[in-house]
N, C-alpha and C positions, 0 to 999 in steps of 0.2 A: 712242774717236773724238775726244773733246775734246783730248787730248794731241796727236793728229795735227794737228788744226786749228791749234793754237798754233804748231806747227813750220811748217806751210804758210803761215801769215800772218806769218812772220818779216819784220820791216820791212826787213832787209837784202835779201831777195829782191825785195821791191816796189821798193826803190831801184834794184836792178840792172835791173829791167824798164824803169823810167822812164829811166834813163841810156842804155840801149841804144836805146830808141825815139827818144830825142832825137838820138843819134848816127847811127843807120843806118835808123830807121823799123821795125826788126824786133828780136825777141828769140827766143832758142831755148835750151831747157834740157832735158837728159835726166834721167830719174828724178825729175821734179818731183812726181809722184804716186806713192805707195807701191803696190805690187802688189795688196794686199788691197783697197784702195779702187778701183783700176781694175776688179778682178774684181767687186766689189760693184755698181759703176755699170753695168758691161756686163750683169750678170745681171738688172738692173732692166728691161732692154729686150728681151733676146734670147730669152726663153722663147717657146713657140709661141703662147701667147695674145696676148702683146704684139706679136709680129711681124705679126699680122693688122691692127694699127692703123697700120702704116707705109704711106707712099705714095711713089710715084715722085717723085724730085727734079725740080724745075722750074727755069726760068731766067726772069729778068724779075722784075717786082714787082707785088703787089696783083692786081687783076682782069686785068692784062695778062700775068701769068705764064703759062707754058705748058711742056709737056714737049717736049724736043728731045733725042732720044737721040744725035744727032750732036755735041752739045756737052756733055751731061752724062748720066751713067748711074749711078744709085744709088738708095737708099731713104732716107727721112728720117722722123723723127717729132719734132714740136715738143714741147718740155718745158714743160708748163703747170702741173703740180703739183710743186713742189720739196719738198713735205712728204710725198711718198708713201713715202719711206724715209730712214733716217738718213744714208746716204751722199750722196744728193742735197741734203738739207738742209745738210750741212756744205759741200758744194761751193758751194751758193747763198750761204752766208755768206762764203766765200772770194772769190767773184766780186764780191760787194758791196764788200769791202775793197779788192780790186784796182781796181775801177771808181772808187772814191773817191780812191785814191792817184794814179791816172793823171789823173783829172779835176782834182785839186788841183794836181798838178805842171805840167800843160800849160794850166791854166785853161780847161778845156773844161766846158761846162754838161751833163755827162753825167747823165741822169735814170734810166735803166733799162737793162736788157739782155734780149735774147732769145737762146734757145739751142735747138739741135736735136741729137738723136742721129742719127748717119748710119752707114749700112752700105754699103760698097762690096764687092760680091761679085766673083768672077772676071769680067773683062770690063768692070768699072766704071772710070770715069774722069771728069774734069772739065777741059775745055779752059781755056786761059789766060783770066783775067778779073780784074776788080776787084770788091771786095765793096761799094764805095759806088757805088750806081746814079747814073747821070748826072743824072736828074731827081728824085732823092730822096736828099739828102745827110745823112741822119740817122745812118747808121752811121759811127762814128769809129774804133773799135778792134775788131780781129778776134782771136779767141782760139781755138786748137785744142788739144784734149787727146786723146792717143791712148790707147786703153784696151786694146790688144792688140798683139802683134808681128805686123806683116804681113810674112810671110817673103819674099814675092816681089812686086815691083812696088809700085804705090801711093805712090811717093815724092811728097812736096810740093815743087814747084819754086817757089822765090821768085825773082823777077826784080828787077833793080836799079830803084830808084826812078826813074820816068819812062821806063823802057826796056820795050820789048815783046819783046826777044830776048836781052839780056845777063843771064845767070844769076848771081844773087847767092849762092844757097845751095840745096843739094839735101838734103832732110831725109827720112831713112828712118823710116817709122812704127814706133816702138817703144813698148811699154807704158810709161806714165808720162810720156812726153815732152810738154812744153808749148811751143807756138809762139804768140807775140803780135806783131801788126804793125798799122801804121796803115792803115786800110781804103782810103783814097783814094790811097795812095802806092805800094803794093806789088802789081803784077800777080803772079798765082800760078796754078798748075794742079796737078791731081792726075794722075799718070801712070797708065797702064793697070794695073789690079790683077790679080794672078794668084792671090793667096790673100786670104781675107776680111779686111777692114780696118774696125775699129770706132772711132768717135771721137765726141767732143761738141764742137760748134762754137758759139761764142757771139759776140755783137756788142754793144759798148757804144754806146748811142744817146743823142741829145740831145732826143728827143721824148717825149711822155707817152702817146700812143695805142699800141695794140698791133696794128698791121696785118699783122705777120708778112710783111715784104717784104725 
């Protein structure tokens, strides 16, 4: 696993991410994660015992968050223990490296990140939205890692910066794909899912508390 991490943290990859974010506010790369790591990360969450710990996805933040199946339909589980297995531990190290690289490049005071494992089953979706909430601007960078091939539906639609209708990029969920974008700039949505979609989503933040919002 250590050799894999060294490849993953290749400085040139981090430089590409920073340059793309500066130019267009988003970055996309297929085969960023190797298949065996994707499989290991997915297996950490999808066994029957762990599935019982998932909750329905919500919208909003903090105490004002609520379920709304007309806007979002899926299951999530926050990742609280990054040391529960080697794969999560290695991913944690890489996200720290990425966060430090982006923070230094853009002079952002990024202090921590939060992450969740998400499952969109058939019928799941998430309507167009921004990841940075209007009254809570602590999320700066959004990261999505796809852990399986979603064969039908479930595309991530990235809209142009400042636009609510002009599409910038349509990303098919494929195992190992990485997407990074600036949370306040890029409206996005998850199209209706026809086959199961597994991913890990993370946000780099500038606060020190852990409200999970």
